[in-house]
N, CA, C and O atoms as a GROMACS GRO file, in nm:
protein
  588
    1MET      N    1   1.465   0.371   0.720
    1MET     CA    2   1.467   0.332   0.581
    1MET      C    3   1.360   0.226   0.545
    1MET      O    4   1.358   0.114   0.597
    2ILE      N    5   1.279   0.265   0.461
    2ILE     CA    6   1.179   0.146   0.420
    2ILE      C    7   1.264   0.047   0.341
    2ILE      O    8   1.349   0.067   0.254
    3ARG      N    9   1.214  -0.076   0.400
    3ARG     CA   10   1.280  -0.196   0.340
    3ARG      C   11   1.241  -0.214   0.212
    3ARG      O   12   1.127  -0.182   0.178
    4GLY      N   13   1.327  -0.267   0.128
    4GLY     CA   14   1.265  -0.299  -0.026
    4GLY      C   15   1.324  -0.174  -0.109
    4GLY      O   16   1.317  -0.189  -0.231
    5TRP      N   17   1.378  -0.061  -0.067
    5TRP     CA   18   1.416   0.001  -0.147
    5TRP      C   19   1.560   0.017  -0.202
    5TRP      O   20   1.600   0.100  -0.284
    6GLY      N   21   1.634  -0.090  -0.133
    6GLY     CA   22   1.790  -0.095  -0.181
    6GLY      C   23   1.852   0.036  -0.141
    6GLY      O   24   1.818   0.099  -0.041
    7LYS      N   25   1.943   0.071  -0.225
    7LYS     CA   26   2.022   0.186  -0.190
    7LYS      C   27   2.001   0.335  -0.262
    7LYS      O   28   2.081   0.419  -0.303
    8CYS      N   29   1.857   0.329  -0.258
    8CYS     CA   30   1.838   0.449  -0.308
    8CYS      C   31   1.880   0.589  -0.233
    8CYS      O   32   1.860   0.583  -0.111
    9PRO      N   33   1.920   0.680  -0.266
    9PRO     CA   34   1.950   0.785  -0.174
    9PRO      C   35   1.844   0.888  -0.144
    9PRO      O   36   1.773   0.928  -0.236
   10PRO      N   37   1.829   0.931  -0.025
   10PRO     CA   38   1.717   1.028   0.011
   10PRO      C   39   1.725   1.147  -0.092
   10PRO      O   40   1.838   1.185  -0.124
   11ARG      N   41   1.611   1.212  -0.151
   11ARG     CA   42   1.606   1.310  -0.226
   11ARG      C   43   1.555   1.418  -0.148
   11ARG      O   44   1.469   1.392  -0.065
   12PRO      N   45   1.600   1.548  -0.164
   12PRO     CA   46   1.542   1.682  -0.112
   12PRO      C   47   1.390   1.674  -0.108
   12PRO      O   48   1.336   1.623  -0.207
   13GLY      N   49   1.322   1.711  -0.021
   13GLY     CA   50   1.169   1.733  -0.039
   13GLY      C   51   1.112   1.612  -0.045
   13GLY      O   52   0.997   1.606  -0.090
   14VAL      N   53   1.162   1.520  -0.012
   14VAL     CA   54   1.082   1.377   0.010
   14VAL      C   55   0.980   1.368   0.122
   14VAL      O   56   1.005   1.389   0.241
   15GLY      N   57   0.874   1.340   0.077
   15GLY     CA   58   0.756   1.353   0.180
   15GLY      C   59   0.666   1.465   0.179
   15GLY      O   60   0.556   1.466   0.234
   16ILE      N   61   0.722   1.571   0.107
   16ILE     CA   62   0.649   1.671   0.099
   16ILE      C   63   0.535   1.679  -0.036
   16ILE      O   64   0.567   1.732  -0.142
   17ILE      N   65   0.420   1.626  -0.016
   17ILE     CA   66   0.352   1.599  -0.120
   17ILE      C   67   0.218   1.699  -0.089
   17ILE      O   68   0.151   1.680   0.012
   18SER      N   69   0.187   1.800  -0.178
   18SER     CA   70   0.080   1.895  -0.151
   18SER      C   71  -0.066   1.824  -0.176
   18SER      O   72  -0.082   1.713  -0.226
   19LYS      N   73  -0.147   1.893  -0.139
   19LYS     CA   74  -0.307   1.825  -0.133
   19LYS      C   75  -0.341   1.814  -0.288
   19LYS      O   76  -0.416   1.727  -0.332
   20ALA      N   77  -0.281   1.910  -0.366
   20ALA     CA   78  -0.330   1.927  -0.501
   20ALA      C   79  -0.283   1.816  -0.584
   20ALA      O   80  -0.350   1.766  -0.675
   21MET      N   81  -0.143   1.775  -0.543
   21MET     CA   82  -0.072   1.663  -0.603
   21MET      C   83  -0.142   1.539  -0.553
   21MET      O   84  -0.151   1.449  -0.636
   22ARG      N   85  -0.195   1.514  -0.430
   22ARG     CA   86  -0.265   1.412  -0.386
   22ARG      C   87  -0.396   1.360  -0.469
   22ARG      O   88  -0.436   1.244  -0.484
   23GLU      N   89  -0.444   1.473  -0.513
   23GLU     CA   90  -0.574   1.470  -0.586
   23GLU      C   91  -0.564   1.370  -0.715
   23GLU      O   92  -0.663   1.318  -0.766
   24LYS      N   93  -0.430   1.351  -0.759
   24LYS     CA   94  -0.422   1.279  -0.867
   24LYS      C   95  -0.358   1.141  -0.819
   24LYS      O   96  -0.318   1.066  -0.908
   25ILE      N   97  -0.347   1.111  -0.715
   25ILE     CA   98  -0.278   0.992  -0.658
   25ILE      C   99  -0.409   0.897  -0.629
   25ILE      O  100  -0.508   0.940  -0.569
   26THR      N  101  -0.399   0.773  -0.676
   26THR     CA  102  -0.523   0.671  -0.657
   26THR      C  103  -0.469   0.583  -0.566
   26THR      O  104  -0.350   0.554  -0.579
   27ILE      N  105  -0.540   0.532  -0.469
   27ILE     CA  106  -0.484   0.410  -0.372
   27ILE      C  107  -0.624   0.316  -0.372
   27ILE      O  108  -0.743   0.346  -0.372
   28LEU      N  109  -0.555   0.199  -0.373
   28LEU     CA  110  -0.640   0.094  -0.349
   28LEU      C  111  -0.630   0.019  -0.205
   28LEU      O  112  -0.527  -0.034  -0.164
   29VAL      N  113  -0.752   0.021  -0.136
   29VAL     CA  114  -0.746  -0.032   0.017
   29VAL      C  115  -0.802  -0.167   0.001
   29VAL      O  116  -0.912  -0.180  -0.051
   30ILE      N  117  -0.735  -0.268   0.041
   30ILE     CA  118  -0.804  -0.430   0.044
   30ILE      C  119  -0.795  -0.460   0.171
   30ILE      O  120  -0.684  -0.482   0.220
   31ASP      N  121  -0.929  -0.466   0.259
   31ASP     CA  122  -0.921  -0.506   0.414
   31ASP      C  123  -1.065  -0.577   0.450
   31ASP      O  124  -1.166  -0.506   0.454
   32ASP      N  125  -1.072  -0.684   0.470
   32ASP     CA  126  -1.223  -0.744   0.516
   32ASP      C  127  -1.270  -0.688   0.625
   32ASP      O  128  -1.391  -0.710   0.640
   33GLU      N  129  -1.209  -0.605   0.728
   33GLU     CA  130  -1.233  -0.563   0.831
   33GLU      C  131  -1.294  -0.400   0.791
   33GLU      O  132  -1.217  -0.309   0.761
   34PRO      N  133  -1.432  -0.384   0.796
   34PRO     CA  134  -1.482  -0.269   0.760
   34PRO      C  135  -1.436  -0.136   0.838
   34PRO      O  136  -1.428  -0.024   0.788
   35ILE      N  137  -1.407  -0.173   0.975
   35ILE     CA  138  -1.351  -0.042   1.054
   35ILE      C  139  -1.198  -0.027   1.005
   35ILE      O  140  -1.136   0.075   1.032
   36VAL      N  141  -1.157  -0.104   0.952
   36VAL     CA  142  -0.997  -0.074   0.891
   36VAL      C  143  -1.005   0.003   0.760
   36VAL      O  144  -0.957   0.115   0.742
   37GLY      N  145  -1.073  -0.074   0.667
   37GLY     CA  146  -1.108  -0.009   0.541
   37GLY      C  147  -1.158   0.118   0.530
   37GLY      O  148  -1.115   0.200   0.449
   38ASP      N  149  -1.273   0.142   0.630
   38ASP     CA  150  -1.325   0.253   0.612
   38ASP      C  151  -1.251   0.382   0.683
   38ASP      O  152  -1.255   0.500   0.650
   39ALA      N  153  -1.178   0.314   0.796
   39ALA     CA  154  -1.087   0.430   0.843
   39ALA      C  155  -0.966   0.449   0.752
   39ALA      O  156  -0.914   0.560   0.761
   40LEU      N  157  -0.924   0.381   0.683
   40LEU     CA  158  -0.806   0.416   0.585
   40LEU      C  159  -0.850   0.527   0.484
   40LEU      O  160  -0.794   0.634   0.459
   41MET      N  161  -0.980   0.465   0.425
   41MET     CA  162  -1.052   0.555   0.319
   41MET      C  163  -1.084   0.706   0.385
   41MET      O  164  -1.092   0.806   0.314
   42MET      N  165  -1.100   0.708   0.521
   42MET     CA  166  -1.138   0.835   0.565
   42MET      C  167  -1.001   0.915   0.570
   42MET      O  168  -0.980   1.029   0.528
   43ILE      N  169  -0.916   0.827   0.632
   43ILE     CA  170  -0.767   0.892   0.676
   43ILE      C  171  -0.703   0.951   0.543
   43ILE      O  172  -0.655   1.065   0.542
   44LEU      N  173  -0.703   0.868   0.426
   44LEU     CA  174  -0.654   0.906   0.295
   44LEU      C  175  -0.744   1.012   0.223
   44LEU      O  176  -0.687   1.104   0.164
   45SER      N  177  -0.852   1.007   0.223
   45SER     CA  178  -0.929   1.088   0.128
   45SER      C  179  -0.942   1.234   0.200
   45SER      O  180  -0.947   1.339   0.137
   46ASP      N  181  -0.948   1.224   0.332
   46ASP     CA  182  -0.940   1.358   0.402
   46ASP      C  183  -0.784   1.428   0.362
   46ASP      O  184  -0.762   1.548   0.372
   47SER      N  185  -0.689   1.336   0.318
   47SER     CA  186  -0.563   1.407   0.295
   47SER      C  187  -0.512   1.421   0.150
   47SER      O  188  -0.399   1.435   0.104
   48GLY      N  189  -0.663   1.411   0.080
   48GLY     CA  190  -0.666   1.458  -0.048
   48GLY      C  191  -0.626   1.319  -0.140
   48GLY      O  192  -0.585   1.347  -0.252
   49TYR      N  193  -0.631   1.216  -0.117
   49TYR     CA  194  -0.611   1.095  -0.199
   49TYR      C  195  -0.734   1.036  -0.277
   49TYR      O  196  -0.836   1.015  -0.211
   50GLU      N  197  -0.734   1.014  -0.375
   50GLU     CA  198  -0.849   0.906  -0.461
   50GLU      C  199  -0.848   0.780  -0.412
   50GLU      O  200  -0.751   0.709  -0.439
   51VAL      N  201  -0.950   0.731  -0.335
   51VAL     CA  202  -0.942   0.597  -0.274
   51VAL      C  203  -1.050   0.496  -0.305
   51VAL      O  204  -1.168   0.531  -0.309
   52ALA      N  205  -1.016   0.379  -0.327
   52ALA     CA  206  -1.116   0.276  -0.356
   52ALA      C  207  -1.097   0.173  -0.242
   52ALA      O  208  -0.986   0.151  -0.195
   53VAL      N  209  -1.213   0.107  -0.197
   53VAL     CA  210  -1.207   0.017  -0.089
   53VAL      C  211  -1.266  -0.121  -0.139
   53VAL      O  212  -1.380  -0.125  -0.186
   54ALA      N  213  -1.194  -0.224  -0.130
   54ALA     CA  214  -1.248  -0.355  -0.156
   54ALA      C  215  -1.236  -0.460  -0.005
   54ALA      O  216  -1.149  -0.463   0.082
   55ARG      N  217  -1.326  -0.517  -0.015
   55ARG     CA  218  -1.343  -0.625   0.105
   55ARG      C  219  -1.304  -0.769   0.079
   55ARG      O  220  -1.321  -0.863   0.156
   56THR      N  221  -1.248  -0.771  -0.041
   56THR     CA  222  -1.203  -0.925  -0.051
   56THR      C  223  -1.076  -0.905  -0.162
   56THR      O  224  -1.063  -0.808  -0.237
   57GLY      N  225  -0.998  -1.009  -0.155
   57GLY     CA  226  -0.890  -1.006  -0.257
   57GLY      C  227  -0.942  -1.011  -0.387
   57GLY      O  228  -0.892  -0.931  -0.466
   58ARG      N  229  -1.035  -1.088  -0.430
   58ARG     CA  230  -1.102  -1.101  -0.551
   58ARG      C  231  -1.154  -0.975  -0.600
   58ARG      O  232  -1.137  -0.943  -0.717
   59GLU      N  233  -1.230  -0.886  -0.499
   59GLU     CA  234  -1.273  -0.770  -0.529
   59GLU      C  235  -1.184  -0.660  -0.577
   59GLU      O  236  -1.205  -0.578  -0.667
   60GLY      N  237  -1.077  -0.673  -0.498
   60GLY     CA  238  -0.939  -0.602  -0.501
   60GLY      C  239  -0.875  -0.597  -0.664
   60GLY      O  240  -0.865  -0.501  -0.740
   61LEU      N  241  -0.842  -0.716  -0.679
   61LEU     CA  242  -0.792  -0.778  -0.805
   61LEU      C  243  -0.877  -0.728  -0.916
   61LEU      O  244  -0.820  -0.688  -1.018
   62ASP      N  245  -1.022  -0.726  -0.908
   62ASP     CA  246  -1.104  -0.697  -1.010
   62ASP      C  247  -1.102  -0.543  -1.033
   62ASP      O  248  -1.115  -0.502  -1.148
   63LYS      N  249  -1.085  -0.446  -0.917
   63LYS     CA  250  -1.068  -0.311  -0.929
   63LYS      C  251  -0.923  -0.278  -1.005
   63LYS      O  252  -0.907  -0.191  -1.090
   64ALA      N  253  -0.842  -0.350  -0.964
   64ALA     CA  254  -0.702  -0.339  -1.001
   64ALA      C  255  -0.699  -0.351  -1.153
   64ALA      O  256  -0.626  -0.281  -1.222
   65ARG      N  257  -0.793  -0.455  -1.210
   65ARG     CA  258  -0.795  -0.490  -1.349
   65ARG      C  259  -0.857  -0.360  -1.444
   65ARG      O  260  -0.829  -0.331  -1.560
   66GLU      N  261  -0.947  -0.295  -1.351
   66GLU     CA  262  -1.031  -0.205  -1.430
   66GLU      C  263  -0.952  -0.070  -1.432
   66GLU      O  264  -0.967   0.012  -1.523
   67LYS      N  265  -0.856  -0.048  -1.315
   67LYS     CA  266  -0.789   0.078  -1.303
   67LYS      C  267  -0.654   0.044  -1.255
   67LYS      O  268  -0.631  -0.058  -1.190
   68ARG      N  269  -0.562   0.136  -1.289
   68ARG     CA  270  -0.434   0.134  -1.249
   68ARG      C  271  -0.422   0.215  -1.113
   68ARG      O  272  -0.448   0.335  -1.124
   69PHE      N  273  -0.392   0.175  -1.001
   69PHE     CA  274  -0.355   0.269  -0.886
   69PHE      C  275  -0.235   0.288  -0.871
   69PHE      O  276  -0.150   0.211  -0.916
   70ASP      N  277  -0.208   0.391  -0.806
   70ASP     CA  278  -0.055   0.417  -0.762
   70ASP      C  279  -0.007   0.351  -0.672
   70ASP      O  280   0.112   0.320  -0.677
   71VAL      N  281  -0.088   0.312  -0.565
   71VAL     CA  282  -0.054   0.237  -0.442
   71VAL      C  283  -0.172   0.148  -0.405
   71VAL      O  284  -0.287   0.194  -0.405
   72THR      N  285  -0.141   0.002  -0.370
   72THR     CA  286  -0.240  -0.067  -0.306
   72THR      C  287  -0.187  -0.105  -0.182
   72THR      O  288  -0.072  -0.142  -0.162
   73ILE      N  289  -0.294  -0.091  -0.084
   73ILE     CA  290  -0.230  -0.127   0.070
   73ILE      C  291  -0.346  -0.239   0.083
   73ILE      O  292  -0.467  -0.222   0.073
   74THR      N  293  -0.275  -0.358   0.109
   74THR     CA  294  -0.358  -0.478   0.147
   74THR      C  295  -0.352  -0.544   0.257
   74THR      O  296  -0.242  -0.541   0.312
   75ASP      N  297  -0.449  -0.612   0.318
   75ASP     CA  298  -0.436  -0.684   0.429
   75ASP      C  299  -0.365  -0.810   0.406
   75ASP      O  300  -0.372  -0.861   0.295
   76LEU      N  301  -0.305  -0.858   0.487
   76LEU     CA  302  -0.240  -0.996   0.489
   76LEU      C  303  -0.310  -1.123   0.475
   76LEU      O  304  -0.280  -1.219   0.404
   77GLY      N  305  -0.428  -1.104   0.570
   77GLY     CA  306  -0.531  -1.204   0.587
   77GLY      C  307  -0.663  -1.196   0.522
   77GLY      O  308  -0.753  -1.160   0.598
   78LEU      N  309  -0.697  -1.219   0.407
   78LEU     CA  310  -0.829  -1.179   0.368
   78LEU      C  311  -0.904  -1.305   0.358
   78LEU      O  312  -0.845  -1.413   0.354
   79PRO      N  313  -1.036  -1.293   0.353
   79PRO     CA  314  -1.142  -1.405   0.364
   79PRO      C  315  -1.123  -1.495   0.227
   79PRO      O  316  -1.176  -1.606   0.229
   80ASP      N  317  -1.065  -1.464   0.131
   80ASP     CA  318  -1.058  -1.550   0.016
   80ASP      C  319  -0.948  -1.583  -0.072
   80ASP      O  320  -0.945  -1.658  -0.169
   81MET      N  321  -0.851  -1.507  -0.012
   81MET     CA  322  -0.710  -1.550  -0.045
   81MET      C  323  -0.603  -1.468   0.061
   81MET      O  324  -0.642  -1.389   0.147
   82MET      N  325  -0.487  -1.495   0.040
   82MET     CA  326  -0.367  -1.402   0.119
   82MET      C  327  -0.339  -1.286   0.055
   82MET      O  328  -0.357  -1.272  -0.066
   83GLY      N  329  -0.290  -1.186   0.138
   83GLY     CA  330  -0.284  -1.062   0.091
   83GLY      C  331  -0.138  -1.070   0.000
   83GLY      O  332  -0.113  -0.977  -0.077
   84LEU      N  333  -0.057  -1.172   0.012
   84LEU     CA  334   0.047  -1.205  -0.050
   84LEU      C  335   0.019  -1.250  -0.208
   84LEU      O  336   0.082  -1.202  -0.302
   85ASP      N  337  -0.061  -1.328  -0.218
   85ASP     CA  338  -0.133  -1.353  -0.348
   85ASP      C  339  -0.192  -1.242  -0.434
   85ASP      O  340  -0.193  -1.236  -0.556
   86VAL      N  341  -0.242  -1.153  -0.342
   86VAL     CA  342  -0.294  -1.005  -0.419
   86VAL      C  343  -0.166  -0.946  -0.466
   86VAL      O  344  -0.157  -0.908  -0.583
   87LEU      N  345  -0.058  -0.936  -0.378
   87LEU     CA  346   0.086  -0.851  -0.411
   87LEU      C  347   0.153  -0.923  -0.549
   87LEU      O  348   0.211  -0.858  -0.635
   88ILE      N  349   0.133  -1.065  -0.553
   88ILE     CA  350   0.174  -1.130  -0.664
   88ILE      C  351   0.117  -1.109  -0.759
   88ILE      O  352   0.184  -1.087  -0.860
   89SER      N  353  -0.039  -1.105  -0.768
   89SER     CA  354  -0.108  -1.061  -0.895
   89SER      C  355  -0.085  -0.960  -0.963
   89SER      O  356  -0.064  -0.948  -1.084
   90ILE      N  357  -0.094  -0.848  -0.841
   90ILE     CA  358  -0.064  -0.706  -0.892
   90ILE      C  359   0.065  -0.676  -0.945
   90ILE      O  360   0.071  -0.599  -1.041
   91ARG      N  361   0.165  -0.725  -0.900
   91ARG     CA  362   0.288  -0.726  -0.943
   91ARG      C  363   0.329  -0.788  -1.064
   91ARG      O  364   0.426  -0.752  -1.131
   92GLU      N  365   0.242  -0.897  -1.096
   92GLU     CA  366   0.248  -0.961  -1.208
   92GLU      C  367   0.188  -0.872  -1.325
   92GLU      O  368   0.252  -0.856  -1.428
   93LYS      N  369   0.087  -0.826  -1.310
   93LYS     CA  370   0.008  -0.730  -1.410
   93LYS      C  371   0.102  -0.589  -1.421
   93LYS      O  372   0.109  -0.538  -1.532
   94ASP      N  373   0.160  -0.537  -1.328
   94ASP     CA  374   0.238  -0.409  -1.350
   94ASP      C  375   0.348  -0.426  -1.240
   94ASP      O  376   0.317  -0.407  -1.123
   95PRO      N  377   0.503  -0.469  -1.284
   95PRO     CA  378   0.594  -0.487  -1.199
   95PRO      C  379   0.627  -0.367  -1.130
   95PRO      O  380   0.687  -0.381  -1.023
   96GLY      N  381   0.595  -0.228  -1.176
   96GLY     CA  382   0.636  -0.126  -1.106
   96GLY      C  383   0.525  -0.063  -0.995
   96GLY      O  384   0.527   0.052  -0.950
   97SER      N  385   0.414  -0.185  -0.957
   97SER     CA  386   0.330  -0.131  -0.882
   97SER      C  387   0.367  -0.123  -0.734
   97SER      O  388   0.437  -0.214  -0.690
   98ARG      N  389   0.331  -0.031  -0.658
   98ARG     CA  390   0.378  -0.019  -0.522
   98ARG      C  391   0.262  -0.072  -0.437
   98ARG      O  392   0.148  -0.029  -0.447
   99VAL      N  393   0.307  -0.183  -0.341
   99VAL     CA  394   0.227  -0.244  -0.262
   99VAL      C  395   0.253  -0.243  -0.114
   99VAL      O  396   0.362  -0.292  -0.086
  100ILE      N  397   0.189  -0.205  -0.022
  100ILE     CA  398   0.194  -0.217   0.110
  100ILE      C  399   0.120  -0.322   0.179
  100ILE      O  400   0.004  -0.332   0.140
  101ILE      N  401   0.153  -0.398   0.265
  101ILE     CA  402   0.111  -0.494   0.341
  101ILE      C  403   0.060  -0.460   0.462
  101ILE      O  404   0.143  -0.406   0.534
  102ILE      N  405  -0.048  -0.474   0.509
  102ILE     CA  406  -0.093  -0.447   0.659
  102ILE      C  407  -0.128  -0.568   0.724
  102ILE      O  408  -0.204  -0.643   0.664
  103THR      N  409  -0.081  -0.603   0.846
  103THR     CA  410  -0.141  -0.731   0.909
  103THR      C  411  -0.101  -0.681   1.066
  103THR      O  412  -0.027  -0.598   1.120
  104ALA      N  413  -0.205  -0.790   1.106
  104ALA     CA  414  -0.177  -0.792   1.283
  104ALA      C  415  -0.101  -0.877   1.324
  104ALA      O  416  -0.082  -0.882   1.446
  105HIS      N  417  -0.031  -0.976   1.231
  105HIS     CA  418   0.054  -1.079   1.255
  105HIS      C  419   0.192  -1.069   1.204
  105HIS      O  420   0.245  -1.154   1.132
  106HIS      N  421   0.255  -0.942   1.252
  106HIS     CA  422   0.377  -0.879   1.218
  106HIS      C  423   0.484  -0.966   1.248
  106HIS      O  424   0.503  -0.965   1.370
  107THR      N  425   0.575  -1.051   1.180
  107THR     CA  426   0.684  -1.123   1.216
  107THR      C  427   0.769  -1.108   1.105
  107THR      O  428   0.735  -1.089   0.988
  108PRO      N  429   0.920  -1.120   1.165
  108PRO     CA  430   1.007  -1.087   1.059
  108PRO      C  431   0.994  -1.174   0.954
  108PRO      O  432   1.025  -1.125   0.846
  109GLU      N  433   0.948  -1.315   0.950
  109GLU     CA  434   0.934  -1.362   0.832
  109GLU      C  435   0.837  -1.335   0.763
  109GLU      O  436   0.848  -1.382   0.650
  110ILE      N  437   0.729  -1.268   0.784
  110ILE     CA  438   0.623  -1.214   0.720
  110ILE      C  439   0.672  -1.106   0.653
  110ILE      O  440   0.639  -1.098   0.535
  111VAL      N  441   0.755  -1.005   0.705
  111VAL     CA  442   0.814  -0.874   0.668
  111VAL      C  443   0.905  -0.932   0.551
  111VAL      O  444   0.885  -0.893   0.436
  112ASP      N  445   1.014  -1.033   0.582
  112ASP     CA  446   1.101  -1.082   0.473
  112ASP      C  447   1.054  -1.140   0.351
  112ASP      O  448   1.107  -1.110   0.244
  113GLU      N  449   0.925  -1.250   0.362
  113GLU     CA  450   0.846  -1.278   0.239
  113GLU      C  451   0.796  -1.146   0.146
  113GLU      O  452   0.811  -1.129   0.025
  114SER      N  453   0.734  -1.058   0.244
  114SER     CA  454   0.649  -0.990   0.184
  114SER      C  455   0.757  -0.885   0.076
  114SER      O  456   0.735  -0.846  -0.039
  115ILE      N  457   0.856  -0.865   0.149
  115ILE     CA  458   0.962  -0.764   0.066
  115ILE      C  459   1.038  -0.855  -0.040
  115ILE      O  460   1.075  -0.807  -0.148
  116ARG      N  461   1.058  -0.973  -0.011
  116ARG     CA  462   1.105  -1.068  -0.132
  116ARG      C  463   1.016  -1.078  -0.237
  116ARG      O  464   1.057  -1.104  -0.350
  117LEU      N  465   0.887  -1.059  -0.211
  117LEU     CA  466   0.783  -1.082  -0.335
  117LEU      C  467   0.753  -0.950  -0.398
  117LEU      O  468   0.669  -0.944  -0.487
  118GLY      N  469   0.822  -0.832  -0.353
  118GLY     CA  470   0.803  -0.709  -0.409
  118GLY      C  471   0.728  -0.590  -0.340
  118GLY      O  472   0.725  -0.480  -0.396
  119ALA      N  473   0.662  -0.613  -0.206
  119ALA     CA  474   0.592  -0.543  -0.120
  119ALA      C  475   0.687  -0.413  -0.063
  119ALA      O  476   0.789  -0.444  -0.001
  120ILE      N  477   0.661  -0.288  -0.080
  120ILE     CA  478   0.723  -0.161  -0.028
  120ILE      C  479   0.755  -0.184   0.113
  120ILE      O  480   0.874  -0.170   0.141
  121ASP      N  481   0.671  -0.217   0.213
  121ASP     CA  482   0.683  -0.232   0.309
  121ASP      C  483   0.562  -0.301   0.377
  121ASP      O  484   0.466  -0.339   0.311
  122VAL      N  485   0.571  -0.318   0.519
  122VAL     CA  486   0.473  -0.432   0.600
  122VAL      C  487   0.442  -0.326   0.716
  122VAL      O  488   0.534  -0.282   0.785
  123LEU      N  489   0.306  -0.286   0.734
  123LEU     CA  490   0.295  -0.214   0.847
  123LEU      C  491   0.194  -0.294   0.942
  123LEU      O  492   0.092  -0.352   0.906
  124ALA      N  493   0.248  -0.284   1.078
  124ALA     CA  494   0.169  -0.357   1.152
  124ALA      C  495   0.029  -0.292   1.225
  124ALA      O  496   0.028  -0.173   1.255
  125LYS      N  497  -0.075  -0.370   1.247
  125LYS     CA  498  -0.205  -0.338   1.286
  125LYS      C  499  -0.152  -0.343   1.441
  125LYS      O  500  -0.054  -0.412   1.472
  126PRO      N  501  -0.225  -0.263   1.536
  126PRO     CA  502  -0.259  -0.127   1.503
  126PRO      C  503  -0.175  -0.031   1.442
  126PRO      O  504  -0.058  -0.028   1.479
  127PHE      N  505  -0.216   0.056   1.347
  127PHE     CA  506  -0.146   0.176   1.341
  127PHE      C  507  -0.212   0.291   1.330
  127PHE      O  508  -0.334   0.284   1.313
  128SER      N  509  -0.152   0.411   1.338
  128SER     CA  510  -0.214   0.528   1.366
  128SER      C  511  -0.209   0.618   1.212
  128SER      O  512  -0.134   0.579   1.122
  129PRO      N  513  -0.279   0.716   1.201
  129PRO     CA  514  -0.290   0.782   1.076
  129PRO      C  515  -0.173   0.822   1.037
  129PRO      O  516  -0.128   0.808   0.923
  130SER      N  517  -0.104   0.886   1.150
  130SER     CA  518   0.041   0.933   1.090
  130SER      C  519   0.152   0.818   1.040
  130SER      O  520   0.247   0.840   0.965
  131ASP      N  521   0.121   0.704   1.092
  131ASP     CA  522   0.180   0.574   1.058
  131ASP      C  523   0.168   0.558   0.885
  131ASP      O  524   0.261   0.562   0.803
  132VAL      N  525   0.049   0.542   0.864
  132VAL     CA  526  -0.002   0.520   0.718
  132VAL      C  527   0.052   0.637   0.637
  132VAL      O  528   0.129   0.616   0.544
  133LEU      N  529   0.012   0.760   0.672
  133LEU     CA  530   0.045   0.875   0.599
  133LEU      C  531   0.192   0.915   0.560
  133LEU      O  532   0.225   0.980   0.461
  134GLY      N  533   0.284   0.856   0.669
  134GLY     CA  534   0.427   0.872   0.662
  134GLY      C  535   0.473   0.766   0.576
  134GLY      O  536   0.560   0.787   0.491
  135LEU      N  537   0.422   0.660   0.592
  135LEU     CA  538   0.452   0.545   0.484
  135LEU      C  539   0.442   0.576   0.342
  135LEU      O  540   0.526   0.556   0.254
  136LEU      N  541   0.316   0.632   0.334
  136LEU     CA  542   0.276   0.646   0.194
  136LEU      C  543   0.339   0.787   0.133
  136LEU      O  544   0.353   0.802   0.012
  137SER      N  545   0.369   0.870   0.214
  137SER     CA  546   0.464   0.989   0.159
  137SER      C  547   0.580   0.954   0.123
  137SER      O  548   0.622   0.988   0.012
  138LYS      N  549   0.646   0.884   0.202
  138LYS     CA  550   0.786   0.818   0.164
  138LYS      C  551   0.782   0.726   0.041
  138LYS      O  552   0.874   0.731  -0.041
  139THR      N  553   0.681   0.643   0.025
  139THR     CA  554   0.648   0.552  -0.091
  139THR      C  555   0.643   0.640  -0.210
  139THR      O  556   0.726   0.619  -0.298
  140LEU      N  557   0.564   0.729  -0.224
  140LEU     CA  558   0.550   0.830  -0.326
  140LEU      C  559   0.648   0.924  -0.360
  140LEU      O  560   0.655   0.979  -0.471
  141GLY      N  561   0.713   0.941  -0.279
  141GLY     CA  562   0.853   1.051  -0.297
  141GLY      C  563   0.961   0.975  -0.322
  141GLY      O  564   1.057   1.036  -0.368
  142GLU      N  565   0.973   0.854  -0.306
  142GLU     CA  566   1.080   0.749  -0.351
  142GLU      C  567   1.047   0.670  -0.476
  142GLU      O  568   1.116   0.572  -0.505
  143GLN      N  569   0.948   0.705  -0.547
  143GLN     CA  570   0.885   0.607  -0.662
  143GLN      C  571   0.991   0.594  -0.762
  143GLN      O  572   0.987   0.496  -0.836
  144ASP      N  573   1.086   0.681  -0.775
  144ASP     CA  574   1.204   0.658  -0.884
  144ASP      C  575   1.280   0.536  -0.836
  144ASP      O  576   1.326   0.462  -0.922
  145CYS      N  577   1.296   0.508  -0.720
  145CYS     CA  578   1.426   0.426  -0.653
  145CYS      C  579   1.329   0.275  -0.650
  145CYS      O  580   1.394   0.171  -0.641
  146ILE      N  581   1.196   0.265  -0.658
  146ILE     CA  582   1.159   0.123  -0.632
  146ILE      C  583   1.180   0.042  -0.770
  146ILE      O  584   1.173   0.085  -0.885
  147HIS      N  585   1.206  -0.083  -0.726
  147HIS     CA  586   1.269  -0.182  -0.803
  147HIS      C  587   1.142  -0.278  -0.842
  147HIS      O  588   1.160  -0.378  -0.911
   0.00000   0.00000   0.00000
């Protein structure tokens, strides 16, 4: 179960998202490490999602002001601000926003704080393409349950 979803029951077909449906889904990736941001862009674009990448928190927030993204994936440690600050700003603008935190410093305290602030989940680096796509699929499939 993805933390932060509360008591939402599983629905039939969750996680089954066609490529045609993905073409309409927009994802903002915020990570200062080019290898991570570029890898996520390739994985997600190849899976049919529309992806934008930002290298700083400020750049990501600027992109989020210009356009509404279905999901934001942000690194916890950015050069200009913490990913939790990005999470707070995005959720203030749009309380229904879905934000996933990625971090190399995965601890129970970071997970708890991220979820408390409204993140869907926290994904530990390094992660595999299937980790990202699986979490994203669950996030999008359960969108009606997110608080």
